[in-house]
C-alpha positions as CSV (number, residue, x, y, z in Angstrom):
1,M,-16.7,-17.0,-11.5
2,D,-17.3,-15.4,-14.9
3,H,-15.2,-12.3,-14.8
4,N,-16.5,-11.3,-18.2
5,N,-19.7,-10.3,-16.5
6,D,-19.9,-6.5,-16.7
7,I,-20.0,-5.9,-12.9
8,F,-16.4,-7.2,-12.7
9,R,-15.1,-5.1,-15.6
10,I,-12.9,-2.3,-14.3
11,Q,-13.5,1.0,-16.0
12,T,-10.8,3.3,-14.8
13,N,-11.5,6.2,-17.1
14,N,-7.9,5.6,-18.4
15,V,-6.4,6.1,-15.0
16,A,-2.9,4.6,-15.6
17,P,-0.7,3.3,-12.8
18,R,2.0,5.7,-11.7
19,K,3.9,6.7,-8.6
20,G,1.5,8.1,-6.0
21,R,-1.6,6.3,-7.2
22,I,-3.1,3.3,-5.4
23,L,-4.2,-0.2,-6.6
24,I,-7.4,-1.6,-5.1
25,A,-7.6,-5.4,-5.3
26,E,-10.8,-6.7,-7.0
27,P,-13.0,-8.6,-4.6
28,F,-11.9,-12.1,-5.6
29,L,-8.1,-11.5,-6.0
30,S,-6.8,-14.5,-4.1
31,G,-3.6,-14.9,-2.1
32,N,-2.8,-14.1,1.5
33,Y,-1.0,-10.9,0.6
34,F,-3.2,-9.2,-1.9
35,N,-6.7,-10.4,-0.8
36,R,-8.7,-7.1,-0.4
37,S,-5.6,-5.0,-0.3
38,V,-4.9,-1.4,-1.0
39,V,-1.4,-0.8,-2.4
40,L,0.3,2.6,-2.7
41,L,2.7,2.7,-5.7
42,V,5.9,4.4,-4.8
43,A,7.8,3.7,-8.0
44,Y,6.5,2.9,-11.5
45,S,8.4,2.8,-14.8
46,D,8.7,0.5,-17.9
47,K,11.1,-1.5,-15.7
48,G,8.4,-2.5,-13.2
49,A,6.7,-1.2,-10.1
50,V,7.1,-1.1,-6.3
51,G,4.4,-0.5,-3.8
52,F,3.3,-1.1,-0.2
53,I,0.1,-2.7,1.1
54,L,-1.5,0.0,3.3
55,N,-4.2,-2.0,5.1
56,K,-2.7,-5.1,6.6
57,K,-1.1,-4.7,10.1
58,V,1.3,-7.3,11.4
59,D,2.4,-7.9,15.0
60,F,6.1,-6.9,14.6
61,P,7.9,-5.4,17.6
62,M,10.4,-3.0,16.2
63,Q,12.5,-2.9,19.4
64,E,12.9,-6.7,19.3
65,A,14.0,-6.8,15.7
66,F,16.1,-3.7,16.0
67,P,17.4,-3.5,19.7
68,D,18.7,0.1,19.1
69,F,15.3,1.3,17.8
70,P,14.0,3.9,20.2
71,A,10.7,3.5,22.0
72,F,8.0,4.7,19.5
73,D,4.3,4.1,19.4
74,T,4.1,2.7,15.9
75,T,2.3,0.0,13.9
76,V,4.0,-2.1,11.3
77,Y,2.2,-3.2,8.1
78,L,2.7,-6.1,5.8
79,G,4.1,-4.3,2.7
80,G,4.0,-7.2,0.4
81,P,5.6,-10.6,-0.4
82,V,9.1,-9.4,-1.4
83,S,11.9,-9.1,1.1
84,T,9.7,-9.8,4.2
85,D,12.8,-9.9,6.3
86,S,13.4,-6.2,5.7
87,I,11.7,-3.0,7.0
88,Y,10.6,-0.2,4.6
89,F,8.9,3.1,5.4
90,I,6.9,6.0,3.9
91,H,6.9,9.3,5.7
92,K,6.1,13.0,5.7
93,L,9.6,14.1,6.6
94,G,10.9,15.1,3.2
95,M,14.4,16.3,3.0
96,K,14.9,15.9,6.8
97,I,15.7,12.3,6.0
98,P,18.6,11.9,3.5
99,G,18.0,9.6,0.6
100,S,14.2,10.0,0.7
101,I,12.3,9.6,-2.6
102,H,9.3,11.9,-3.3
103,V,6.0,10.0,-4.0
104,L,3.1,12.5,-3.7
105,G,2.5,15.8,-2.0
106,D,4.7,15.8,1.1
107,L,4.8,12.0,1.1
108,Y,8.2,10.2,0.7
109,W,9.5,6.7,0.9
110,G,12.8,5.3,2.1
111,G,15.9,7.2,3.2
112,D,18.5,6.8,5.9
113,F,17.2,4.5,8.6
114,D,19.7,5.8,11.1
115,A,18.4,9.3,10.5
116,I,14.9,8.0,11.2
117,K,16.0,6.5,14.5
118,R,17.9,9.8,15.4
119,E,14.8,11.9,14.7
120,I,12.6,9.6,16.8
121,R,15.1,9.9,19.7
122,L,15.0,13.7,19.4
123,G,11.2,13.7,19.3
124,G,11.3,15.0,15.7
125,I,8.9,12.4,14.3
126,H,5.2,12.0,15.4
127,P,3.8,8.4,14.8
128,S,1.3,9.9,12.3
129,E,4.2,11.1,10.1
130,I,5.6,7.6,9.3
131,R,4.5,4.1,8.3
132,F,6.7,1.1,8.6
133,F,6.3,-2.0,6.4
134,L,7.6,-5.5,6.5
135,G,8.5,-6.4,2.9
136,Y,7.2,-4.7,-0.3
137,S,5.1,-5.5,-3.4
138,G,7.0,-5.7,-6.6
139,W,6.2,-6.2,-10.2
140,D,8.7,-6.9,-13.0
141,A,8.4,-5.1,-16.4
142,G,5.0,-5.7,-17.9
143,Q,3.7,-7.8,-15.0
144,L,1.4,-5.2,-13.4
145,E,0.1,-4.3,-16.9
146,E,-0.9,-7.9,-17.4
147,E,-2.7,-8.0,-14.0
148,L,-4.5,-4.8,-15.0
149,K,-5.7,-6.4,-18.3
150,D,-7.0,-9.3,-16.2
151,D,-9.0,-6.7,-14.1
152,S,-7.2,-7.7,-10.9
153,W,-6.7,-4.1,-9.8
154,L,-8.5,-0.8,-9.9
155,V,-6.1,2.1,-10.3
156,T,-7.1,5.4,-8.7
157,D,-5.8,8.6,-7.2
158,V,-5.5,9.0,-3.5
159,E,-5.3,11.8,-1.0
160,Q,-2.1,11.5,1.0
161,E,-4.0,11.9,4.2
162,A,-5.8,8.6,3.4
163,V,-2.5,6.9,3.0
164,M,-1.3,7.9,6.4
165,D,-4.6,7.0,8.2
166,D,-4.7,4.1,10.6
167,L,-5.8,1.5,8.1
168,N,-6.9,-2.1,8.5
169,P,-8.5,-4.8,6.3
170,E,-11.9,-3.1,6.5
171,S,-10.4,0.0,5.0
172,W,-10.6,-1.8,1.6
173,F,-14.4,-1.0,1.6
174,A,-13.7,2.7,2.2
175,F,-11.3,2.9,-0.7
176,V,-13.8,1.0,-3.0
177,K,-16.5,3.6,-2.0
178,R,-14.2,6.4,-2.9
179,A,-13.5,4.9,-6.3
180,G,-17.1,5.6,-7.4
181,R,-20.6,4.2,-7.4
182,R,-19.8,1.7,-10.1
183,Y,-17.7,-0.3,-7.7
184,T,-20.1,-0.3,-4.7
185,V,-21.4,-3.7,-5.9
186,W,-17.9,-5.1,-4.9
187,E,-18.6,-4.4,-1.2
188,N,-21.4,-6.9,-1.2
189,F,-19.5,-9.9,-2.5
190,P,-18.1,-12.5,0.0
191,E,-14.4,-13.0,0.0
192,N,-14.9,-16.6,-1.1
193,P,-17.9,-16.9,-3.4
194,A,-17.7,-20.7,-3.3
195,M,-18.6,-20.5,0.5
196,N,-21.8,-18.5,-0.2
C-alpha cells in the first residue's frame, strides 16, 4: 500500500501529542494491540509516553484475579502490550484517591488501588467513573514521534465524556468521524486491504 498517496497523509493542523489527547490508529496499522485503536495519552514528555487503549474490551474477571476486590459492575479493557499482568485505571475521583495523576478536566489516572477498593465497598464509586485496563501502551523517548512521522497515528483532542463512554472496536469509526471530514475516507477501507 502506497502511504505516500495523499488520502493517507495525516494533517493534524500541528496538533502535537500531549497528556490528555488521543491517538487514533490509521486504518492499516497492524498488530493485535493497535489495530483500529484509540489511545488516551496519560503521560507525555521528552522521556516517552504512556497511554491506554480505550476501545478494546477483554474478558477479565476482577474478582478472580483479585479475590478481595468487591463486587462491582465493571468492564476491563486491554490497555496495551506492556505489563499485561497488571491492572491500571483512569477515573473521575480526583483527590479522593491518593496518588492520582491529573490528565484532563476531572479525569485522573492511577492512585492507591486499596483506596479504590475501599470506595467501591462504601458505594463511593459508580461504574461510569472508572475504567480498568490490563496493561498499558508505552513509548520510549522519540519512539512515538517516529510513528507520527510515519503517519501511524492521528493526534486529536478529546472530550473527557467520550473517554469514559462504553467503548468497543466500532468506536474507532466514531473517533475518526470526530477528527474531521478529511479522515472519513478511512472509514471505508477494509482492515486488511489484501483481502479486498
